[in-house]
C-alpha positions as CSV (number, residue, x, y, z in Angstrom):
1,X,143.0,-111.7,104.9
2,X,140.0,-113.8,106.3
3,X,139.8,-116.7,108.8
4,X,136.9,-118.3,107.5
5,X,137.0,-122.3,107.6
6,X,140.8,-121.9,108.7
7,X,141.7,-121.1,105.3
8,X,143.2,-117.6,104.7
9,X,141.5,-115.8,102.2
10,X,141.9,-112.4,100.9
11,X,139.5,-109.6,101.5
12,X,138.7,-107.0,99.1
13,X,138.9,-103.1,100.3
14,X,135.0,-102.7,99.4
15,X,134.0,-105.2,102.0
16,X,135.3,-102.8,104.5
17,X,134.0,-99.7,103.3
18,X,130.6,-101.3,102.2
19,X,130.2,-102.3,106.0
20,X,128.0,-99.7,107.9
21,X,129.8,-100.5,110.9
22,X,132.7,-101.7,112.3
23,X,130.7,-104.9,113.9
24,X,129.8,-105.8,110.4
25,X,133.3,-106.2,109.5
26,X,134.2,-108.3,112.6
27,X,131.4,-110.7,111.6
28,X,132.7,-111.2,108.2
29,X,135.9,-111.8,109.5
30,X,134.9,-113.9,112.6
31,X,131.9,-116.2,111.5
32,X,129.5,-116.8,114.1
33,X,130.3,-120.4,114.2
34,X,134.0,-119.8,115.3
35,X,132.7,-117.0,117.6
36,X,130.4,-119.4,119.2
37,X,132.8,-121.9,119.7
38,X,133.9,-120.7,123.1
39,X,130.8,-120.9,125.4
40,X,132.9,-119.6,128.2
41,X,136.3,-117.6,128.0
42,X,139.1,-120.0,127.7
43,X,142.0,-119.4,130.2
44,X,144.5,-116.8,129.0
45,X,147.5,-118.7,130.4
46,X,146.6,-122.1,129.1
47,X,144.8,-121.7,125.9
48,X,146.2,-122.3,122.6
49,X,147.5,-119.2,120.5
50,X,144.8,-119.5,118.1
51,X,142.0,-119.5,120.9
52,X,143.8,-116.4,122.6
53,X,143.9,-114.5,119.3
54,X,140.3,-115.3,118.5
55,X,138.9,-114.9,122.0
56,X,140.8,-112.0,123.4
57,X,142.7,-110.1,120.5
58,X,140.3,-110.3,117.2
59,X,137.2,-108.9,118.9
60,X,139.2,-105.9,119.9
61,X,141.7,-105.4,117.3
62,X,139.3,-106.2,114.2
63,X,136.8,-103.2,114.9
64,X,139.8,-100.8,115.6
65,X,141.3,-102.0,112.1
66,X,137.9,-101.5,110.3
67,X,137.8,-97.9,111.9
68,X,141.4,-97.1,111.0
69,X,140.6,-97.8,107.3
70,X,137.3,-95.7,107.5
71,X,139.4,-92.9,108.8
72,X,142.4,-93.7,106.2
73,X,139.8,-93.3,103.5
74,X,138.4,-89.9,105.0
75,X,142.0,-88.7,104.9
76,X,142.5,-89.9,101.4
77,X,145.6,-92.1,102.0
78,X,144.4,-94.4,99.2
79,X,144.7,-91.4,96.7
80,X,147.9,-90.0,97.6
81,X,151.4,-91.2,98.0
82,X,151.9,-88.7,101.2
83,X,149.5,-87.8,103.8
84,X,149.6,-86.6,107.4
85,X,147.6,-89.5,108.9
86,X,149.5,-91.7,111.0
87,X,147.7,-95.2,111.3
88,X,149.4,-96.4,114.6
89,X,148.9,-93.1,116.0
90,X,145.0,-93.6,115.2
91,X,144.7,-97.2,116.3
92,X,146.5,-96.3,119.5
93,X,144.0,-93.6,120.3
94,X,141.4,-95.6,119.2
95,X,142.2,-99.0,121.3
96,X,143.1,-96.6,124.5
97,X,139.9,-94.7,124.5
98,X,137.8,-98.0,123.9
99,X,139.5,-100.0,126.5
100,X,136.7,-101.4,129.0
101,X,138.8,-100.3,131.9
102,X,138.4,-96.7,130.8
103,X,134.5,-97.0,130.2
104,X,133.4,-94.2,132.0
105,X,136.1,-91.7,131.3
106,X,136.4,-88.8,128.7
107,X,138.0,-89.3,124.9
108,X,141.7,-88.7,125.3
109,X,143.5,-87.2,122.4
110,X,146.6,-89.3,121.3
111,X,149.3,-86.5,122.6
112,X,147.5,-86.6,125.8
113,X,147.9,-90.4,126.4
114,X,150.2,-90.6,129.3
115,X,152.3,-93.5,128.1
116,X,152.3,-91.7,124.6
117,X,153.7,-88.3,126.4
118,X,156.4,-90.7,128.4
119,X,157.6,-91.9,125.0
120,X,157.7,-88.8,122.9
121,X,159.5,-87.4,125.8
122,X,162.4,-89.6,125.2
123,X,161.7,-90.0,121.2
124,X,160.7,-86.7,119.9
125,X,159.1,-86.7,116.5
126,X,160.4,-84.6,113.7
127,X,158.0,-81.6,112.6
128,X,155.1,-82.6,110.0
129,X,156.3,-80.8,106.7
130,X,154.1,-77.8,105.8
131,X,153.0,-79.5,102.8
132,X,151.3,-81.9,104.6
133,X,149.6,-79.5,107.0
134,X,147.9,-77.3,104.6
135,X,144.7,-77.9,103.0
136,X,144.2,-78.4,99.3
137,X,142.8,-74.8,99.0
138,X,145.7,-73.1,101.3
139,X,148.2,-75.2,99.4
140,X,146.8,-73.9,96.0
141,X,146.8,-70.4,97.2
142,X,150.5,-70.4,98.3
143,X,151.5,-71.9,95.0
144,X,149.4,-69.5,92.8
145,X,151.1,-66.5,94.8
146,X,154.7,-67.8,94.3
147,X,153.6,-68.4,90.5
148,X,152.1,-64.7,90.3
149,X,155.3,-63.4,92.1
150,X,157.5,-65.5,89.6
151,X,155.7,-64.0,86.6
152,X,156.0,-60.4,87.7
153,X,159.6,-60.8,88.3
154,X,159.9,-62.1,84.8
155,X,158.5,-59.0,83.5
156,X,160.9,-56.9,81.7
157,X,159.9,-53.6,82.9
158,X,160.3,-55.2,86.3
159,X,163.6,-56.5,85.6
160,X,164.9,-53.0,84.4
161,X,163.3,-51.4,87.7
162,X,165.2,-54.0,89.7
163,X,168.4,-53.6,87.6
164,X,168.0,-49.7,88.2
165,X,167.5,-50.5,92.1
166,X,170.8,-52.4,92.1
167,X,172.9,-50.1,90.3
168,X,171.5,-47.1,92.4
169,X,172.5,-49.1,95.6
170,X,176.1,-49.7,94.2
171,X,176.6,-46.1,93.0
172,X,175.5,-44.4,95.9
173,X,176.6,-47.0,98.5
174,X,173.5,-46.4,100.5
175,X,175.1,-48.9,103.4
176,X,178.0,-46.4,103.8
177,X,175.8,-43.5,103.7
178,X,173.8,-44.9,106.4
179,X,176.7,-45.7,108.5
180,X,177.8,-42.1,108.0
181,X,174.5,-40.7,108.9
182,X,174.2,-42.6,112.2
183,X,177.6,-41.9,113.4
184,X,177.2,-38.3,113.0
185,X,173.7,-38.5,114.8
186,X,175.5,-40.3,117.8
187,X,178.3,-37.7,117.7
188,X,175.7,-35.1,118.3
C-alpha cells in the first residue's frame, strides 16, 4: 500500500523486487515532498499520529520491510506453502541490528538478542520439523532411500527370506535360547 497523495494505493510485488536497494523502495513509498514536509523533527509527544508515523516509524520500518521481502524471496516463501523462514524473527533481528543506538556494535543473531532470550525462556518454541530443515537435495536423498527400501522389501525373494527368518525365530525360539545361554554362563 502506498501513501502517495494521502490515498491508499496498492503496490505490486515487482516494485519491491525491481528496486536495487531498500532506499529506493522507501522513496517510492514516501515521496520526497512528504518527507520534506518536516524541516525539523516534530515533537514526538505532541505531533499528530500521521506525523509521528511518517517521521519516526516509516523511515525505519519500510527499509526493514523491503529487506524482509527480499529475504522471503531468497527463502522461496512465495513458491512454497511452508518454509522455515519466520518473518517476525527476521524483522526483529534486522531492526535490532540497524538501531542507531547500536551503531558501533557488531551484528547480533536473533537468538543472541537479550530480550529474545528472556522471552524464549518463558515461552519456548516447538522444534522446527525436519522437513523444513533439510535442503531440497537432502530431502530428495531421504525420499529416494525410503523408496528404494520399500521396492526391495516388495521383491518376492526378499519377502520369502523375511518369512523364513520369521519362521526360524518362532521355531527355534531364539530369545528363549539366548536367555538359557546367559543363565548357564552366569551360573559358571
